[in-house]
C-alpha positions as CSV (number, residue, x, y, z in Angstrom):
1,M,79.6,124.8,141.7
2,T,81.8,123.9,144.4
3,D,85.0,125.2,146.0
4,Q,86.9,121.9,145.6
5,A,89.8,121.9,143.2
6,P,89.2,119.8,139.8
7,Q,90.3,116.0,140.2
8,G,92.8,116.3,137.4
9,P,95.3,119.0,136.2
10,I,94.2,121.7,134.0
11,L,95.9,122.4,130.7
12,A,97.5,126.0,130.2
13,A,99.7,127.8,127.9
14,A,102.4,130.4,128.7
15,A,104.4,132.8,126.4
16,V,108.1,133.4,127.2
17,M,108.8,136.7,125.8
18,R,112.5,137.1,125.5
19,R,114.2,140.5,124.4
20,D,117.7,140.6,122.8
21,D,119.0,141.4,126.1
22,G,117.9,138.2,127.5
23,K,115.3,139.4,129.8
24,V,111.8,138.1,130.0
25,L,108.4,139.5,130.4
26,L,106.8,138.8,133.8
27,L,103.2,139.9,134.8
28,Q,101.6,140.1,138.2
29,H,98.0,138.6,138.3
30,G,95.2,140.8,139.6
31,A,93.7,140.4,143.0
32,T,91.2,137.8,141.5
33,G,91.3,134.9,139.2
34,L,94.3,132.7,138.1
35,F,97.2,132.9,140.5
36,S,95.7,136.0,142.2
37,G,98.5,138.5,143.3
38,R,101.5,136.2,142.1
39,W,103.9,137.1,139.3
40,S,104.2,134.8,136.2
41,L,104.7,134.6,132.6
42,P,101.9,135.6,130.4
43,I,99.6,132.5,130.8
44,T,96.1,131.4,130.2
45,I,93.9,128.2,130.4
46,V,93.6,126.3,127.1
47,A,89.8,126.4,126.0
48,D,88.3,123.3,125.0
49,E,88.0,124.4,121.4
50,E,91.7,125.4,121.0
51,T,95.1,124.0,120.9
52,A,98.0,125.2,123.1
53,E,99.4,127.2,120.3
54,D,96.1,128.9,119.8
55,A,96.0,129.8,123.4
56,V,99.6,131.2,123.5
57,E,98.8,133.4,120.5
58,R,95.6,134.6,122.3
59,V,97.5,135.5,125.4
60,L,99.9,137.4,123.4
61,H,97.2,139.3,121.5
62,D,94.7,139.9,124.4
63,H,96.9,140.0,127.5
64,T,100.1,141.9,126.3
65,H,98.6,143.6,123.1
66,V,101.3,142.6,120.6
67,E,101.2,140.8,117.3
68,P,103.4,137.9,117.9
69,G,105.8,136.2,115.3
70,P,106.4,132.7,115.3
71,V,106.4,130.9,118.6
72,E,108.3,127.6,119.4
73,F,107.3,125.0,121.9
74,E,109.9,125.1,124.7
75,D,109.0,122.9,127.7
76,T,106.2,121.6,129.9
77,L,105.8,122.9,133.3
78,Y,104.0,121.5,136.2
79,I,102.3,124.3,138.4
80,T,100.4,123.9,141.7
81,G,98.3,126.9,142.6
82,D,97.8,128.2,146.2
83,D,94.4,126.2,146.4
84,G,96.3,123.2,145.3
85,T,95.0,123.1,141.8
86,R,97.4,121.6,139.5
87,F,98.3,123.0,136.0
88,I,100.2,121.2,132.9
89,V,101.5,124.4,131.3
90,N,103.1,124.2,127.8
91,A,105.4,127.0,127.4
92,F,106.2,128.7,124.0
93,L,109.3,130.7,123.2
94,C,108.6,134.1,121.5
95,R,111.4,136.1,120.4
96,D,109.8,138.4,117.9
97,W,106.6,140.4,117.9
98,R,105.2,143.8,116.7
99,G,104.3,146.5,119.2
100,E,105.3,147.3,122.6
101,P,103.8,145.0,125.2
102,Q,101.0,146.5,127.5
103,Y,99.5,144.4,130.0
104,S,95.7,144.3,130.3
105,S,94.3,145.6,133.5
106,Q,91.6,143.1,133.0
107,H,93.9,140.4,133.7
108,Y,96.9,141.9,135.4
109,A,98.1,144.4,138.0
110,D,101.8,145.2,137.0
111,A,104.5,144.1,134.4
112,A,108.3,144.1,134.5
113,W,111.2,142.8,132.4
114,S,113.5,140.7,134.2
115,Q,116.6,138.5,133.9
116,P,116.0,134.8,134.4
117,S,119.0,134.4,136.8
118,A,117.7,136.9,139.4
119,P,114.1,137.6,138.6
120,A,113.3,141.2,140.1
121,V,110.1,139.8,141.6
122,S,111.4,136.2,142.8
123,G,109.7,136.4,146.1
124,D,106.3,136.6,144.6
125,L,107.1,134.8,141.3
126,L,105.5,131.1,141.1
127,P,108.3,129.0,142.2
128,E,107.9,126.6,139.5
129,I,108.4,129.1,136.8
130,R,111.4,131.0,138.7
131,I,113.1,127.5,138.7
132,W,112.4,126.6,135.0
133,L,113.5,130.1,134.0
134,Q,116.7,129.9,135.6
135,A,117.6,126.3,134.3
136,A,116.0,126.6,130.6
137,M,117.7,129.8,130.0
138,G,121.0,128.6,130.7
139,E,121.5,130.2,134.2
140,P,122.7,128.1,137.1
141,L,119.7,127.1,139.5
142,H,121.7,127.3,142.5
143,P,125.4,127.8,143.0
144,R,127.2,124.7,144.1
145,T,128.1,126.2,147.5
146,P,127.1,124.8,150.8
147,D,124.3,127.5,151.1
148,G,123.2,127.0,147.5
149,I,122.7,123.2,148.0
150,I,120.9,123.8,151.2
151,E,118.4,125.9,149.5
152,L,118.1,123.5,146.6
153,L,117.3,120.6,149.1
154,D,114.9,122.8,151.1
155,E,112.9,123.5,147.8
156,T,112.8,119.7,146.8
157,R,111.8,118.6,150.3
158,G,108.8,121.2,150.2
159,A,108.0,119.7,146.8
160,L,108.2,116.2,148.0
161,L,106.0,116.7,151.1
162,A,103.5,118.8,149.2
163,A,103.1,116.0,146.5
164,F,102.6,113.5,149.4
165,Q,99.9,115.6,151.2
166,S,98.0,115.9,147.9
167,I,97.4,112.3,148.0
168,P,94.1,111.2,149.7
169,A,94.9,110.1,153.4
170,P,93.0,106.9,153.3
171,V,95.1,105.5,150.5
172,R,98.6,106.7,151.4
173,E,99.7,103.3,152.7
174,E,98.2,101.4,149.6
175,S,100.4,100.0,147.0
176,L,99.6,102.6,144.1
177,Q,102.4,101.9,141.8
178,D,104.5,98.8,141.1
179,G,104.0,97.6,144.6
180,W,105.0,101.0,146.2
181,S,102.8,103.1,148.4
182,P,103.3,106.7,149.0
183,V,104.5,106.0,152.5
184,D,107.1,103.6,151.1
185,L,108.5,106.4,149.1
186,L,109.0,108.6,152.0
187,A,110.9,106.0,153.9
188,H,113.0,105.3,150.7
189,T,113.8,108.9,150.3
190,A,115.0,109.1,154.0
191,D,117.3,106.0,153.5
192,V,118.6,107.1,150.2
193,E,119.5,110.6,151.7
194,A,121.4,109.0,154.5
195,Y,123.2,106.7,152.1
196,Y,124.0,109.6,149.8
197,L,125.4,111.7,152.7
198,V,127.7,108.9,154.1
199,E,129.1,108.0,150.6
200,T,129.7,111.5,149.7
201,D,131.6,112.1,153.0
202,R,133.7,109.1,152.4
203,L,134.3,110.1,148.8
204,M,135.6,113.5,150.3
205,R,137.7,112.2,153.2
206,I,139.1,108.7,152.2
207,P,141.5,108.6,149.5
208,G,140.8,106.2,146.7
209,H,137.3,105.6,147.8
210,T,134.9,104.6,145.1
211,W,131.3,105.6,145.1
212,H,128.9,102.7,144.7
213,G,125.2,103.3,143.8
214,F,122.3,102.7,146.2
215,N,120.6,99.5,145.5
216,D,116.9,100.0,145.2
217,A,115.9,96.5,144.9
218,Q,117.9,95.4,147.9
219,W,116.5,98.2,149.9
220,Y,113.0,97.2,149.1
221,D,113.4,93.6,150.1
222,L,114.9,94.6,153.3
223,Y,112.2,97.1,154.0
224,R,109.5,94.5,153.6
225,L,111.2,92.4,156.2
226,R,111.1,95.2,158.8
227,A,108.3,96.0,161.3
228,P,106.1,98.6,159.6
229,L,106.8,102.2,160.5
230,D,103.9,104.6,161.2
231,L,103.9,107.9,159.1
232,A,105.0,109.9,162.1
233,A,108.1,107.7,162.6
234,I,109.0,108.0,158.9
235,Q,108.5,111.9,158.9
236,A,110.9,111.9,162.1
237,R,113.4,110.0,160.1
238,L,113.1,112.4,157.2
239,D,113.7,115.4,159.6
240,E,116.6,113.6,161.3
241,V,118.5,112.8,158.2
242,R,117.9,116.2,156.7
243,E,119.4,117.8,159.8
244,R,122.5,115.6,159.6
245,T,122.8,116.7,155.8
246,H,122.5,120.4,156.7
247,A,125.1,120.1,159.4
248,W,127.4,118.4,157.0
249,L,126.9,121.1,154.4
250,S,127.5,123.8,157.0
251,A,130.8,122.1,157.9
252,V,132.4,121.9,154.4
253,T,133.5,124.6,152.1
254,A,132.9,125.4,148.4
255,D,136.4,124.3,147.6
256,Q,135.7,120.9,149.0
257,L,132.7,120.6,147.1
258,A,134.6,121.3,143.9
259,H,137.0,118.4,144.5
260,Y,136.7,115.2,142.6
261,G,136.1,111.7,143.5
262,N,135.8,108.2,141.9
263,H,132.4,106.7,140.7
264,H,132.2,102.9,139.8
265,E,130.6,103.9,136.5
266,R,131.1,107.4,135.7
267,G,134.9,107.8,136.6
268,A,135.5,111.2,138.1
269,V,132.6,113.0,140.0
270,L,132.4,116.1,141.7
271,I,131.9,116.0,145.5
272,G,129.2,118.7,145.1
273,E,127.2,116.9,142.4
274,R,127.0,113.8,144.5
275,I,125.4,115.6,147.4
276,E,123.1,117.5,145.0
277,R,121.9,114.2,143.9
278,I,119.7,114.0,147.1
279,A,117.7,116.9,145.5
280,H,117.3,115.1,142.2
281,H,116.2,111.9,143.9
282,E,113.5,113.8,145.9
283,H,112.3,115.6,142.7
284,E,112.0,112.3,140.9
285,H,109.8,110.9,143.8
286,A,107.7,114.1,144.1
287,E,106.8,113.5,140.4
288,Q,105.9,109.9,141.3
289,L,103.9,110.8,144.1
290,L,101.9,113.3,141.8
291,T,101.3,110.6,139.6
292,M,100.1,108.2,142.4
293,G,97.8,111.0,143.6
294,D,96.1,111.5,140.2
295,A,95.7,107.7,139.9
296,A,94.1,107.6,143.4
297,R,91.8,110.4,142.8
298,G,90.7,108.9,139.4
299,A,90.0,105.6,141.0
300,R,87.9,107.1,143.8
301,A,85.9,109.5,141.7
302,P,82.2,108.4,141.1
303,D,81.2,107.5,137.8
304,G,80.2,110.2,135.5
305,A,82.1,112.8,137.9
């Protein structure tokens, strides 16, 4: 037995117990074991001999001591533990059960009913679960205000860098997917953010300006013609562009973000939605980097590992 995290993600199942008042049950894990000390939904690892549906019924029986009614698959969550272990979590909605939930001290230290829009334990709640609850339960993830978008951008930047750092260092400059390396993706992300910032500013300040999308293929061709940048230079570029974006958001108002501009394909678009696209783009590439990391670790694993 080693202390190293498993090569691939672990399959888990989570129960979303939602009361009629909209509150969901959150549980705090004990000092040892899965997600020690953190808050989450009732969650368990899916055993080899069971399905995710079996596991979620087991967690409801054994961890909250209720007799569950029908459960419905809701979504798949991707969670990273404090030690870097990754989990693929199938979340099931449970609206009906018999009995009053009581957490098992064998697995948990505390319990709370909480609104998804403002979890009472948000500081200690696993961030992927907090974000998913707010979005999936029909609540705004972040207000479309300067501060709200800054918070969103900070979250997706953290996820992007964590995904990059999870890739083995020796292969970060190797082409791992469709000719792209992890370092290429970071450089691309910085340039896309710079473009989105400039285009959003033009959309807001220049009457009649029309947004035109970033040309990925053209960027890739031009990028290949440049002298290669080392990782430190690319990280400096990421930081520099993000500082500009923060400064721009700090100088605009929520009313300005609520104005409309023209888009060459979509017609009228919100200014705030355009600058939010930076976060969506980073999220997409964070997922791509995680896929690259899985492929790289699988290729490097010894036979029979």
